[in-house]
Structure formats: structure tokens, C-alpha cells
CHARMM internal coordinates of N, CA and C (Angstrom, degrees):
IC EDIT
DIST 1 N 1 CA 1.4393
DIST 1 CA 1 C 1.5183
ANGL 1 N 1 CA 1 C 108.45
DIST 1 C 2 N 1.2974
ANGL 1 CA 1 C 2 N 116.61
DIHE 1 N 1 CA 1 C 2 N 138.73
DIST 2 N 2 CA 1.4427
ANGL 1 C 2 N 2 CA 119.87
DIHE 1 CA 1 C 2 N 2 CA -178.15
DIST 2 CA 2 C 1.5354
ANGL 2 N 2 CA 2 C 110.48
DIHE 1 C 2 N 2 CA 2 C -80.36
DIST 2 C 3 N 1.2958
ANGL 2 CA 2 C 3 N 115.38
DIHE 2 N 2 CA 2 C 3 N 162.98
DIST 3 N 3 CA 1.4676
ANGL 2 C 3 N 3 CA 122.17
DIHE 2 CA 2 C 3 N 3 CA 179.08
DIST 3 CA 3 C 1.5153
ANGL 3 N 3 CA 3 C 110.11
DIHE 2 C 3 N 3 CA 3 C -63.21
DIST 3 C 4 N 1.3271
ANGL 3 CA 3 C 4 N 116.65
DIHE 3 N 3 CA 3 C 4 N -38.03
DIST 4 N 4 CA 1.4458
ANGL 3 C 4 N 4 CA 120.18
DIHE 3 CA 3 C 4 N 4 CA -177.59
DIST 4 CA 4 C 1.5313
ANGL 4 N 4 CA 4 C 110.98
DIHE 3 C 4 N 4 CA 4 C -67.01
DIST 4 C 5 N 1.3210
ANGL 4 CA 4 C 5 N 117.49
DIHE 4 N 4 CA 4 C 5 N -42.11
DIST 5 N 5 CA 1.4458
ANGL 4 C 5 N 5 CA 120.28
DIHE 4 CA 4 C 5 N 5 CA 178.92
DIST 5 CA 5 C 1.5455
ANGL 5 N 5 CA 5 C 112.10
DIHE 4 C 5 N 5 CA 5 C -62.59
DIST 5 C 6 N 1.3390
ANGL 5 CA 5 C 6 N 115.41
DIHE 5 N 5 CA 5 C 6 N -42.28
DIST 6 N 6 CA 1.4793
ANGL 5 C 6 N 6 CA 118.42
DIHE 5 CA 5 C 6 N 6 CA 179.81
DIST 6 CA 6 C 1.5184
ANGL 6 N 6 CA 6 C 109.64
DIHE 5 C 6 N 6 CA 6 C -66.17
DIST 6 C 7 N 1.3277
ANGL 6 CA 6 C 7 N 118.26
DIHE 6 N 6 CA 6 C 7 N -40.43
DIST 7 N 7 CA 1.4657
ANGL 6 C 7 N 7 CA 121.02
DIHE 6 CA 6 C 7 N 7 CA 179.37
DIST 7 CA 7 C 1.5132
ANGL 7 N 7 CA 7 C 110.36
DIHE 6 C 7 N 7 CA 7 C -64.30
DIST 7 C 8 N 1.3054
ANGL 7 CA 7 C 8 N 116.49
DIHE 7 N 7 CA 7 C 8 N -42.59
DIST 8 N 8 CA 1.4780
ANGL 7 C 8 N 8 CA 119.91
DIHE 7 CA 7 C 8 N 8 CA 179.08
DIST 8 CA 8 C 1.5183
ANGL 8 N 8 CA 8 C 110.72
DIHE 7 C 8 N 8 CA 8 C -63.48
DIST 8 C 9 N 1.3152
ANGL 8 CA 8 C 9 N 117.02
DIHE 8 N 8 CA 8 C 9 N -42.52
DIST 9 N 9 CA 1.4798
ANGL 8 C 9 N 9 CA 120.24
DIHE 8 CA 8 C 9 N 9 CA 178.69
DIST 9 CA 9 C 1.5119
ANGL 9 N 9 CA 9 C 110.87
DIHE 8 C 9 N 9 CA 9 C -64.78
DIST 9 C 10 N 1.3176
ANGL 9 CA 9 C 10 N 118.83
DIHE 9 N 9 CA 9 C 10 N -40.74
DIST 10 N 10 CA 1.4797
ANGL 9 C 10 N 10 CA 119.79
DIHE 9 CA 9 C 10 N 10 CA 178.49
DIST 10 CA 10 C 1.5479
ANGL 10 N 10 CA 10 C 111.18
DIHE 9 C 10 N 10 CA 10 C -68.17
DIST 10 C 11 N 1.2933
ANGL 10 CA 10 C 11 N 116.25
DIHE 10 N 10 CA 10 C 11 N -36.27
DIST 11 N 11 CA 1.4792
ANGL 10 C 11 N 11 CA 120.07
DIHE 10 CA 10 C 11 N 11 CA 177.55
DIST 11 CA 11 C 1.5118
ANGL 11 N 11 CA 11 C 109.82
DIHE 10 C 11 N 11 CA 11 C -64.63
DIST 11 C 12 N 1.3267
ANGL 11 CA 11 C 12 N 115.95
DIHE 11 N 11 CA 11 C 12 N -42.61
DIST 12 N 12 CA 1.4753
ANGL 11 C 12 N 12 CA 119.50
DIHE 11 CA 11 C 12 N 12 CA 179.54
DIST 12 CA 12 C 1.5003
ANGL 12 N 12 CA 12 C 111.25
DIHE 11 C 12 N 12 CA 12 C -63.22
DIST 12 C 13 N 1.3434
ANGL 12 CA 12 C 13 N 118.02
DIHE 12 N 12 CA 12 C 13 N -41.23
DIST 13 N 13 CA 1.4606
ANGL 12 C 13 N 13 CA 120.63
DIHE 12 CA 12 C 13 N 13 CA 175.95
DIST 13 CA 13 C 1.4885
ANGL 13 N 13 CA 13 C 112.54
DIHE 12 C 13 N 13 CA 13 C -62.45
DIST 13 C 14 N 1.3145
ANGL 13 CA 13 C 14 N 117.82
DIHE 13 N 13 CA 13 C 14 N -40.87
DIST 14 N 14 CA 1.4580
ANGL 13 C 14 N 14 CA 122.28
DIHE 13 CA 13 C 14 N 14 CA 179.53
DIST 14 CA 14 C 1.5135
ANGL 14 N 14 CA 14 C 111.43
DIHE 13 C 14 N 14 CA 14 C -63.00
DIST 14 C 15 N 1.3188
ANGL 14 CA 14 C 15 N 115.35
DIHE 14 N 14 CA 14 C 15 N -41.23
DIST 15 N 15 CA 1.4793
ANGL 14 C 15 N 15 CA 119.31
DIHE 14 CA 14 C 15 N 15 CA 179.66
DIST 15 CA 15 C 1.4835
ANGL 15 N 15 CA 15 C 110.67
DIHE 14 C 15 N 15 CA 15 C -67.44
DIST 15 C 16 N 1.3530
ANGL 15 CA 15 C 16 N 118.21
DIHE 15 N 15 CA 15 C 16 N -40.51
DIST 16 N 16 CA 1.4438
ANGL 15 C 16 N 16 CA 121.93
DIHE 15 CA 15 C 16 N 16 CA 179.67
DIST 16 CA 16 C 1.5048
ANGL 16 N 16 CA 16 C 112.35
DIHE 15 C 16 N 16 CA 16 C -66.55
DIST 16 C 17 N 1.3269
ANGL 16 CA 16 C 17 N 118.02
DIHE 16 N 16 CA 16 C 17 N -28.65
DIST 17 N 17 CA 1.4706
ANGL 16 C 17 N 17 CA 121.95
DIHE 16 CA 16 C 17 N 17 CA -178.87
DIST 17 CA 17 C 1.5192
ANGL 17 N 17 CA 17 C 111.95
DIHE 16 C 17 N 17 CA 17 C -78.04
DIST 17 C 18 N 1.3455
ANGL 17 CA 17 C 18 N 117.29
DIHE 17 N 17 CA 17 C 18 N -19.94
DIST 18 N 18 CA 1.4435
ANGL 17 C 18 N 18 CA 120.35
DIHE 17 CA 17 C 18 N 18 CA -177.71
DIST 18 CA 18 C 1.5395
ANGL 18 N 18 CA 18 C 109.10
DIHE 17 C 18 N 18 CA 18 C -73.38
DIST 18 C 19 N 1.3554
ANGL 18 CA 18 C 19 N 117.55
DIHE 18 N 18 CA 18 C 19 N 144.46
DIST 19 N 19 CA 1.4709
ANGL 18 C 19 N 19 CA 117.66
DIHE 18 CA 18 C 19 N 19 CA 176.92
DIST 19 CA 19 C 1.5060
ANGL 19 N 19 CA 19 C 110.94
DIHE 18 C 19 N 19 CA 19 C -64.97
DIST 19 C 20 N 1.2791
ANGL 19 CA 19 C 20 N 115.53
DIHE 19 N 19 CA 19 C 20 N 130.38
DIST 20 N 20 CA 1.4677
ANGL 19 C 20 N 20 CA 120.84
DIHE 19 CA 19 C 20 N 20 CA -177.65
DIST 20 CA 20 C 1.5308
ANGL 20 N 20 CA 20 C 110.66
DIHE 19 C 20 N 20 CA 20 C -89.83
DIST 20 C 21 N 1.3165
ANGL 20 CA 20 C 21 N 117.46
DIHE 20 N 20 CA 20 C 21 N 135.25
DIST 21 N 21 CA 1.4735
ANGL 20 C 21 N 21 CA 118.26
DIHE 20 CA 20 C 21 N 21 CA -179.73
DIST 21 CA 21 C 1.5351
ANGL 21 N 21 CA 21 C 111.27
DIHE 20 C 21 N 21 CA 21 C -62.22
DIST 21 C 22 N 1.3197
ANGL 21 CA 21 C 22 N 117.62
DIHE 21 N 21 CA 21 C 22 N -31.01
DIST 22 N 22 CA 1.4578
ANGL 21 C 22 N 22 CA 117.51
DIHE 21 CA 21 C 22 N 22 CA -178.83
DIST 22 CA 22 C 1.5460
ANGL 22 N 22 CA 22 C 110.31
DIHE 21 C 22 N 22 CA 22 C -68.64
DIST 22 C 23 N 1.2928
ANGL 22 CA 22 C 23 N 116.63
DIHE 22 N 22 CA 22 C 23 N -32.64
DIST 23 N 23 CA 1.4505
ANGL 22 C 23 N 23 CA 117.37
DIHE 22 CA 22 C 23 N 23 CA 179.03
DIST 23 CA 23 C 1.5474
ANGL 23 N 23 CA 23 C 109.99
DIHE 22 C 23 N 23 CA 23 C -70.52
DIST 23 C 24 N 1.2979
ANGL 23 CA 23 C 24 N 117.05
DIHE 23 N 23 CA 23 C 24 N -36.88
DIST 24 N 24 CA 1.4578
ANGL 23 C 24 N 24 CA 120.35
DIHE 23 CA 23 C 24 N 24 CA 176.32
DIST 24 CA 24 C 1.5135
ANGL 24 N 24 CA 24 C 110.26
DIHE 23 C 24 N 24 CA 24 C -65.43
DIST 24 C 25 N 1.3299
ANGL 24 CA 24 C 25 N 117.30
DIHE 24 N 24 CA 24 C 25 N -45.88
DIST 25 N 25 CA 1.4691
ANGL 24 C 25 N 25 CA 120.50
DIHE 24 CA 24 C 25 N 25 CA 176.99
DIST 25 CA 25 C 1.5353
ANGL 25 N 25 CA 25 C 111.30
DIHE 24 C 25 N 25 CA 25 C -61.26
DIST 25 C 26 N 1.3083
ANGL 25 CA 25 C 26 N 115.91
DIHE 25 N 25 CA 25 C 26 N -39.91
DIST 26 N 26 CA 1.4596
ANGL 25 C 26 N 26 CA 119.64
DIHE 25 CA 25 C 26 N 26 CA 179.98
DIST 26 CA 26 C 1.5314
ANGL 26 N 26 CA 26 C 109.89
DIHE 25 C 26 N 26 CA 26 C -64.55
DIST 26 C 27 N 1.3236
ANGL 26 CA 26 C 27 N 118.18
DIHE 26 N 26 CA 26 C 27 N -42.19
DIST 27 N 27 CA 1.4619
ANGL 26 C 27 N 27 CA 120.08
DIHE 26 CA 26 C 27 N 27 CA 179.06
DIST 27 CA 27 C 1.5451
ANGL 27 N 27 CA 27 C 111.08
DIHE 26 C 27 N 27 CA 27 C -66.73
DIST 27 C 28 N 1.3265
ANGL 27 CA 27 C 28 N 117.29
DIHE 27 N 27 CA 27 C 28 N -40.72
DIST 28 N 28 CA 1.4684
ANGL 27 C 28 N 28 CA 120.18
DIHE 27 CA 27 C 28 N 28 CA 177.71
DIST 28 CA 28 C 1.5292
ANGL 28 N 28 CA 28 C 110.84
DIHE 27 C 28 N 28 CA 28 C -63.51
DIST 28 C 29 N 1.3037
ANGL 28 CA 28 C 29 N 117.00
DIHE 28 N 28 CA 28 C 29 N -41.23
DIST 29 N 29 CA 1.4662
ANGL 28 C 29 N 29 CA 121.78
DIHE 28 CA 28 C 29 N 29 CA 179.45
DIST 29 CA 29 C 1.5145
ANGL 29 N 29 CA 29 C 110.54
DIHE 28 C 29 N 29 CA 29 C -65.81
DIST 29 C 30 N 1.3183
ANGL 29 CA 29 C 30 N 116.89
DIHE 29 N 29 CA 29 C 30 N -41.54
DIST 30 N 30 CA 1.4865
ANGL 29 C 30 N 30 CA 121.74
DIHE 29 CA 29 C 30 N 30 CA 179.05
DIST 30 CA 30 C 1.5234
ANGL 30 N 30 CA 30 C 109.30
DIHE 29 C 30 N 30 CA 30 C -64.35
DIST 30 C 31 N 1.3275
ANGL 30 CA 30 C 31 N 117.66
DIHE 30 N 30 CA 30 C 31 N -43.57
DIST 31 N 31 CA 1.4565
ANGL 30 C 31 N 31 CA 120.98
DIHE 30 CA 30 C 31 N 31 CA 178.09
DIST 31 CA 31 C 1.5179
ANGL 31 N 31 CA 31 C 111.45
DIHE 30 C 31 N 31 CA 31 C -61.32
DIST 31 C 32 N 1.3214
ANGL 31 CA 31 C 32 N 115.90
DIHE 31 N 31 CA 31 C 32 N -42.81
DIST 32 N 32 CA 1.4814
ANGL 31 C 32 N 32 CA 120.31
DIHE 31 CA 31 C 32 N 32 CA 179.34
DIST 32 CA 32 C 1.5169
ANGL 32 N 32 CA 32 C 110.59
DIHE 31 C 32 N 32 CA 32 C -63.54
DIST 32 C 33 N 1.3442
ANGL 32 CA 32 C 33 N 116.65
DIHE 32 N 32 CA 32 C 33 N -41.40
DIST 33 N 33 CA 1.4807
ANGL 32 C 33 N 33 CA 119.53
DIHE 32 CA 32 C 33 N 33 CA 177.74
DIST 33 CA 33 C 1.5232
ANGL 33 N 33 CA 33 C 111.34
DIHE 32 C 33 N 33 CA 33 C -64.48
DIST 33 C 34 N 1.3079
ANGL 33 CA 33 C 34 N 117.93
DIHE 33 N 33 CA 33 C 34 N -40.06
DIST 34 N 34 CA 1.4891
ANGL 33 C 34 N 34 CA 121.07
DIHE 33 CA 33 C 34 N 34 CA 177.89
DIST 34 CA 34 C 1.5316
ANGL 34 N 34 CA 34 C 110.57
DIHE 33 C 34 N 34 CA 34 C -61.40
DIST 34 C 35 N 1.3190
ANGL 34 CA 34 C 35 N 116.52
DIHE 34 N 34 CA 34 C 35 N -47.13
DIST 35 N 35 CA 1.4865
ANGL 34 C 35 N 35 CA 120.50
DIHE 34 CA 34 C 35 N 35 CA 179.26
DIST 35 CA 35 C 1.5049
ANGL 35 N 35 CA 35 C 111.11
DIHE 34 C 35 N 35 CA 35 C -63.14
DIST 35 C 36 N 1.2934
ANGL 35 CA 35 C 36 N 117.83
DIHE 35 N 35 CA 35 C 36 N -39.93
DIST 36 N 36 CA 1.4612
ANGL 35 C 36 N 36 CA 122.45
DIHE 35 CA 35 C 36 N 36 CA 179.24
DIST 36 CA 36 C 1.5353
ANGL 36 N 36 CA 36 C 110.25
DIHE 35 C 36 N 36 CA 36 C -63.42
DIST 36 C 37 N 1.3532
ANGL 36 CA 36 C 37 N 114.80
DIHE 36 N 36 CA 36 C 37 N -45.21
DIST 37 N 37 CA 1.4750
ANGL 36 C 37 N 37 CA 120.14
DIHE 36 CA 36 C 37 N 37 CA 179.65
DIST 37 CA 37 C 1.5361
ANGL 37 N 37 CA 37 C 109.79
DIHE 36 C 37 N 37 CA 37 C -63.97
DIST 37 C 38 N 1.3414
ANGL 37 CA 37 C 38 N 117.97
DIHE 37 N 37 CA 37 C 38 N -41.47
DIST 38 N 38 CA 1.4771
ANGL 37 C 38 N 38 CA 120.74
DIHE 37 CA 37 C 38 N 38 CA 178.18
DIST 38 CA 38 C 1.5334
ANGL 38 N 38 CA 38 C 110.74
DIHE 37 C 38 N 38 CA 38 C -61.77
DIST 38 C 39 N 1.3091
ANGL 38 CA 38 C 39 N 118.81
DIHE 38 N 38 CA 38 C 39 N -43.09
DIST 39 N 39 CA 1.4712
ANGL 38 C 39 N 39 CA 120.80
DIHE 38 CA 38 C 39 N 39 CA 176.96
DIST 39 CA 39 C 1.5317
ANGL 39 N 39 CA 39 C 110.33
DIHE 38 C 39 N 39 CA 39 C -62.64
DIST 39 C 40 N 1.3140
ANGL 39 CA 39 C 40 N 116.59
DIHE 39 N 39 CA 39 C 40 N -41.79
DIST 40 N 40 CA 1.4639
ANGL 39 C 40 N 40 CA 119.32
DIHE 39 CA 39 C 40 N 40 CA 179.34
DIST 40 CA 40 C 1.5211
ANGL 40 N 40 CA 40 C 112.42
DIHE 39 C 40 N 40 CA 40 C -63.81
DIST 40 C 41 N 1.3253
ANGL 40 CA 40 C 41 N 114.79
DIHE 40 N 40 CA 40 C 41 N -42.92
DIST 41 N 41 CA 1.4812
ANGL 40 C 41 N 41 CA 119.41
DIHE 40 CA 40 C 41 N 41 CA 178.01
DIST 41 CA 41 C 1.5277
ANGL 41 N 41 CA 41 C 111.67
DIHE 40 C 41 N 41 CA 41 C -63.43
DIST 41 C 42 N 1.3139
ANGL 41 CA 41 C 42 N 114.62
DIHE 41 N 41 CA 41 C 42 N -43.83
DIST 42 N 42 CA 1.4858
ANGL 41 C 42 N 42 CA 118.94
DIHE 41 CA 41 C 42 N 42 CA 179.60
DIST 42 CA 42 C 1.4937
ANGL 42 N 42 CA 42 C 111.70
DIHE 41 C 42 N 42 CA 42 C -61.15
DIST 42 C 43 N 1.3165
ANGL 42 CA 42 C 43 N 116.53
DIHE 42 N 42 CA 42 C 43 N -45.85
DIST 43 N 43 CA 1.4768
ANGL 42 C 43 N 43 CA 121.75
DIHE 42 CA 42 C 43 N 43 CA 177.76
DIST 43 CA 43 C 1.5176
ANGL 43 N 43 CA 43 C 111.01
DIHE 42 C 43 N 43 CA 43 C -57.92
DIST 43 C 44 N 1.3490
ANGL 43 CA 43 C 44 N 116.06
DIHE 43 N 43 CA 43 C 44 N -45.71
DIST 44 N 44 CA 1.4676
ANGL 43 C 44 N 44 CA 120.97
DIHE 43 CA 43 C 44 N 44 CA 179.33
DIST 44 CA 44 C 1.5411
ANGL 44 N 44 CA 44 C 111.15
DIHE 43 C 44 N 44 CA 44 C -59.37
DIST 44 C 45 N 1.3159
ANGL 44 CA 44 C 45 N 115.59
DIHE 44 N 44 CA 44 C 45 N -47.15
DIST 45 N 45 CA 1.4719
ANGL 44 C 45 N 45 CA 119.71
DIHE 44 CA 44 C 45 N 45 CA 179.83
DIST 45 CA 45 C 1.5090
ANGL 45 N 45 CA 45 C 112.06
DIHE 44 C 45 N 45 CA 45 C -63.68
DIST 45 C 46 N 1.3555
ANGL 45 CA 45 C 46 N 117.27
DIHE 45 N 45 CA 45 C 46 N -39.57
DIST 46 N 46 CA 1.4705
ANGL 45 C 46 N 46 CA 119.83
DIHE 45 CA 45 C 46 N 46 CA -179.64
DIST 46 CA 46 C 1.5217
ANGL 46 N 46 CA 46 C 109.94
DIHE 45 C 46 N 46 CA 46 C -64.48
DIST 46 C 47 N 1.2891
ANGL 46 CA 46 C 47 N 119.69
DIHE 46 N 46 CA 46 C 47 N -27.40
DIST 47 N 47 CA 1.4535
ANGL 46 C 47 N 47 CA 122.06
DIHE 46 CA 46 C 47 N 47 CA -178.64
DIST 47 CA 47 C 1.5673
ANGL 47 N 47 CA 47 C 113.77
DIHE 46 C 47 N 47 CA 47 C -83.05
DIST 47 C 48 N 1.2983
ANGL 47 CA 47 C 48 N 116.32
DIHE 47 N 47 CA 47 C 48 N -9.47
DIST 48 N 48 CA 1.4522
ANGL 47 C 48 N 48 CA 120.30
DIHE 47 CA 47 C 48 N 48 CA -177.90
DIST 48 CA 48 C 1.5215
ANGL 48 N 48 CA 48 C 111.14
DIHE 47 C 48 N 48 CA 48 C -79.89
DIST 48 C 49 N 1.3231
ANGL 48 CA 48 C 49 N 117.24
DIHE 48 N 48 CA 48 C 49 N 147.64
DIST 49 N 49 CA 1.4581
ANGL 48 C 49 N 49 CA 119.72
DIHE 48 CA 48 C 49 N 49 CA 177.51
DIST 49 CA 49 C 1.5505
ANGL 49 N 49 CA 49 C 110.52
DIHE 48 C 49 N 49 CA 49 C -71.93
DIST 49 C 50 N 1.3327
ANGL 49 CA 49 C 50 N 114.90
DIHE 49 N 49 CA 49 C 50 N 159.81
DIST 50 N 50 CA 1.4687
ANGL 49 C 50 N 50 CA 119.87
DIHE 49 CA 49 C 50 N 50 CA -175.12
DIST 50 CA 50 C 1.5449
ANGL 50 N 50 CA 50 C 112.44
DIHE 49 C 50 N 50 CA 50 C -59.44
DIST 50 C 51 N 1.3237
ANGL 50 CA 50 C 51 N 117.20
DIHE 50 N 50 CA 50 C 51 N -37.12
DIST 51 N 51 CA 1.4734
ANGL 50 C 51 N 51 CA 116.79
DIHE 50 CA 50 C 51 N 51 CA -177.72
DIST 51 CA 51 C 1.5147
ANGL 51 N 51 CA 51 C 111.08
DIHE 50 C 51 N 51 CA 51 C -65.50
DIST 51 C 52 N 1.3276
ANGL 51 CA 51 C 52 N 120.04
DIHE 51 N 51 CA 51 C 52 N -32.12
DIST 52 N 52 CA 1.4579
ANGL 51 C 52 N 52 CA 120.22
DIHE 51 CA 51 C 52 N 52 CA 176.76
DIST 52 CA 52 C 1.5321
ANGL 52 N 52 CA 52 C 111.52
DIHE 51 C 52 N 52 CA 52 C -71.19
DIST 52 C 53 N 1.3218
ANGL 52 CA 52 C 53 N 114.77
DIHE 52 N 52 CA 52 C 53 N -37.75
DIST 53 N 53 CA 1.4854
ANGL 52 C 53 N 53 CA 117.11
DIHE 52 CA 52 C 53 N 53 CA 177.57
DIST 53 CA 53 C 1.5294
ANGL 53 N 53 CA 53 C 110.70
DIHE 52 C 53 N 53 CA 53 C -64.15
DIST 53 C 54 N 1.3293
ANGL 53 CA 53 C 54 N 115.96
DIHE 53 N 53 CA 53 C 54 N -39.80
DIST 54 N 54 CA 1.5053
ANGL 53 C 54 N 54 CA 119.07
DIHE 53 CA 53 C 54 N 54 CA 175.26
DIST 54 CA 54 C 1.5122
ANGL 54 N 54 CA 54 C 110.98
DIHE 53 C 54 N 54 CA 54 C -60.91
DIST 54 C 55 N 1.3581
ANGL 54 CA 54 C 55 N 116.41
DIHE 54 N 54 CA 54 C 55 N -39.83
DIST 55 N 55 CA 1.4562
ANGL 54 C 55 N 55 CA 118.90
DIHE 54 CA 54 C 55 N 55 CA 177.70
DIST 55 CA 55 C 1.5433
ANGL 55 N 55 CA 55 C 111.86
DIHE 54 C 55 N 55 CA 55 C -61.34
DIST 55 C 56 N 1.2949
ANGL 55 CA 55 C 56 N 115.70
DIHE 55 N 55 CA 55 C 56 N -38.49
DIST 56 N 56 CA 1.4715
ANGL 55 C 56 N 56 CA 121.75
DIHE 55 CA 55 C 56 N 56 CA 177.63
DIST 56 CA 56 C 1.5099
ANGL 56 N 56 CA 56 C 109.84
DIHE 55 C 56 N 56 CA 56 C -69.16
DIST 56 C 57 N 1.3364
ANGL 56 CA 56 C 57 N 116.25
DIHE 56 N 56 CA 56 C 57 N -31.33
DIST 57 N 57 CA 1.4532
ANGL 56 C 57 N 57 CA 120.75
DIHE 56 CA 56 C 57 N 57 CA -179.49
DIST 57 CA 57 C 1.5369
ANGL 57 N 57 CA 57 C 115.67
DIHE 56 C 57 N 57 CA 57 C 102.37
DIST 57 C 58 N 1.3188
ANGL 57 CA 57 C 58 N 115.09
DIHE 57 N 57 CA 57 C 58 N 21.20
DIST 58 N 58 CA 1.4424
ANGL 57 C 58 N 58 CA 118.27
DIHE 57 CA 57 C 58 N 58 CA 176.69
DIST 58 CA 58 C 1.5140
ANGL 58 N 58 CA 58 C 108.56
DIHE 57 C 58 N 58 CA 58 C -130.67
DIST 58 C 59 N 1.3405
ANGL 58 CA 58 C 59 N 114.43
DIHE 58 N 58 CA 58 C 59 N 157.18
DIST 59 N 59 CA 1.4655
ANGL 58 C 59 N 59 CA 120.95
DIHE 58 CA 58 C 59 N 59 CA 174.09
DIST 59 CA 59 C 1.5370
ANGL 59 N 59 CA 59 C 107.97
DIHE 58 C 59 N 59 CA 59 C -99.06
DIST 59 C 60 N 1.3084
ANGL 59 CA 59 C 60 N 114.03
DIHE 59 N 59 CA 59 C 60 N 164.13
DIST 60 N 60 CA 1.4756
ANGL 59 C 60 N 60 CA 120.36
DIHE 59 CA 59 C 60 N 60 CA 179.79
DIST 60 CA 60 C 1.5306
ANGL 60 N 60 CA 60 C 110.85
DIHE 59 C 60 N 60 CA 60 C -57.67
DIST 60 C 61 N 1.3297
ANGL 60 CA 60 C 61 N 117.26
DIHE 60 N 60 CA 60 C 61 N -35.38
DIST 61 N 61 CA 1.4618
ANGL 60 C 61 N 61 CA 120.86
DIHE 60 CA 60 C 61 N 61 CA -178.78
DIST 61 CA 61 C 1.5224
ANGL 61 N 61 CA 61 C 111.60
DIHE 60 C 61 N 61 CA 61 C -73.86
DIST 61 C 62 N 1.3379
ANGL 61 CA 61 C 62 N 118.63
DIHE 61 N 61 CA 61 C 62 N -13.15
DIST 62 N 62 CA 1.4805
ANGL 61 C 62 N 62 CA 121.27
DIHE 61 CA 61 C 62 N 62 CA -178.56
DIST 62 CA 62 C 1.5105
ANGL 62 N 62 CA 62 C 114.04
DIHE 61 C 62 N 62 CA 62 C -99.62
DIST 62 C 63 N 1.3208
ANGL 62 CA 62 C 63 N 117.79
DIHE 62 N 62 CA 62 C 63 N 2.42
DIST 63 N 63 CA 1.4643
ANGL 62 C 63 N 63 CA 121.49
DIHE 62 CA 62 C 63 N 63 CA -174.94
DIST 63 CA 63 C 1.5143
ANGL 63 N 63 CA 63 C 109.41
DIHE 62 C 63 N 63 CA 63 C -60.73
DIST 63 C 64 N 1.3389
ANGL 63 CA 63 C 64 N 120.01
DIHE 63 N 63 CA 63 C 64 N -52.89
DIST 64 N 64 CA 1.4568
ANGL 63 C 64 N 64 CA 121.69
DIHE 63 CA 63 C 64 N 64 CA -175.81
DIST 64 CA 64 C 1.5196
ANGL 64 N 64 CA 64 C 110.71
DIHE 63 C 64 N 64 CA 64 C -61.71
DIST 64 C 65 N 1.3145
ANGL 64 CA 64 C 65 N 118.18
DIHE 64 N 64 CA 64 C 65 N -45.30
DIST 65 N 65 CA 1.4519
ANGL 64 C 65 N 65 CA 121.00
DIHE 64 CA 64 C 65 N 65 CA 178.95
DIST 65 CA 65 C 1.5290
ANGL 65 N 65 CA 65 C 111.11
DIHE 64 C 65 N 65 CA 65 C -59.56
DIST 65 C 66 N 1.3151
ANGL 65 CA 65 C 66 N 115.59
DIHE 65 N 65 CA 65 C 66 N -43.03
DIST 66 N 66 CA 1.4621
ANGL 65 C 66 N 66 CA 119.71
DIHE 65 CA 65 C 66 N 66 CA -178.86
DIST 66 CA 66 C 1.5265
ANGL 66 N 66 CA 66 C 111.32
DIHE 65 C 66 N 66 CA 66 C -64.17
DIST 66 C 67 N 1.2999
ANGL 66 CA 66 C 67 N 116.80
DIHE 66 N 66 CA 66 C 67 N -41.45
DIST 67 N 67 CA 1.4872
ANGL 66 C 67 N 67 CA 121.34
DIHE 66 CA 66 C 67 N 67 CA -179.22
DIST 67 CA 67 C 1.5280
ANGL 67 N 67 CA 67 C 110.02
DIHE 66 C 67 N 67 CA 67 C -71.37
DIST 67 C 68 N 1.3144
ANGL 67 CA 67 C 68 N 117.40
DIHE 67 N 67 CA 67 C 68 N -44.78
DIST 68 N 68 CA 1.4597
ANGL 67 C 68 N 68 CA 119.73
DIHE 67 CA 67 C 68 N 68 CA -173.57
DIST 68 CA 68 C 1.5186
ANGL 68 N 68 CA 68 C 115.13
DIHE 67 C 68 N 68 CA 68 C -76.26
DIST 68 C 69 N 1.3286
ANGL 68 CA 68 C 69 N 116.57
DIHE 68 N 68 CA 68 C 69 N -41.55
DIST 69 N 69 CA 1.4413
ANGL 68 C 69 N 69 CA 116.91
DIHE 68 CA 68 C 69 N 69 CA -173.62
DIST 69 CA 69 C 1.5173
ANGL 69 N 69 CA 69 C 115.67
DIHE 68 C 69 N 69 CA 69 C -137.79
DIST 69 C 70 N 1.2508
ANGL 69 CA 69 C 70 N 118.37
DIHE 69 N 69 CA 69 C 70 N 3.59
DIST 70 N 70 CA 1.4730
ANGL 69 C 70 N 70 CA 118.79
DIHE 69 CA 69 C 70 N 70 CA -178.58
DIST 70 CA 70 C 1.5058
ANGL 70 N 70 CA 70 C 112.01
DIHE 69 C 70 N 70 CA 70 C 93.29
DIST 70 C 71 N 1.3024
ANGL 70 CA 70 C 71 N 115.83
DIHE 70 N 70 CA 70 C 71 N 177.98
DIST 71 N 71 CA 1.4357
ANGL 70 C 71 N 71 CA 121.21
DIHE 70 CA 70 C 71 N 71 CA -178.00
DIST 71 CA 71 C 1.5181
ANGL 71 N 71 CA 71 C 111.20
DIHE 70 C 71 N 71 CA 71 C -99.65
DIST 71 C 72 N 1.2706
ANGL 71 CA 71 C 72 N 116.74
DIHE 71 N 71 CA 71 C 72 N 144.44
DIST 72 N 72 CA 1.4649
ANGL 71 C 72 N 72 CA 122.33
DIHE 71 CA 71 C 72 N 72 CA 179.03
DIST 72 CA 72 C 1.5125
ANGL 72 N 72 CA 72 C 108.61
DIHE 71 C 72 N 72 CA 72 C -120.28
DIST 72 C 73 N 1.3166
ANGL 72 CA 72 C 73 N 119.61
DIHE 72 N 72 CA 72 C 73 N 77.53
DIST 73 N 73 CA 1.4483
ANGL 72 C 73 N 73 CA 124.04
DIHE 72 CA 72 C 73 N 73 CA 178.03
DIST 73 CA 73 C 1.4728
ANGL 73 N 73 CA 73 C 109.63
DIHE 72 C 73 N 73 CA 73 C -129.96
END
COOR INIT
IC SEED 1 N 1 CA 1 C
IC BUILD
């Protein structure tokens, strides 16, 4: 293997190991979408009548906990 090929391969590995701005932006966008979806779900559940919440198996006071972290029963 020539010196140039080895240097190019090492440079490629170094670039691949660096944090990519697109991956950071993708993670930030995904986190924003998750938060937006959680707010939307919470709003939807808050607007439902009590009998529907009972059918689902949650109380009105459990909506935020259910949306944010799941149920612990």
C-alpha cells in the first residue's frame, strides 16, 4: 500500500469520527418533534371527557405523567 493511500484512509477515518453538524441538527429536530407531539397528545387528552379517559385507563391527574414518562402501575 502506498503512503498516499494510507494517509487518505486515515484522513477519511478522522473525518468520519468528527461530530457531524447534520447529525446534531437531526437530533435537535427529532427532539423538537417529540416535544411537539407530546404537547399535542397532552392537549388532546385534556380535551377528552372523563368517561373516555376511564376507558383508556387513566385519570385526568395522570395525563401529564402518562405522556411524559409512561405509566407506573
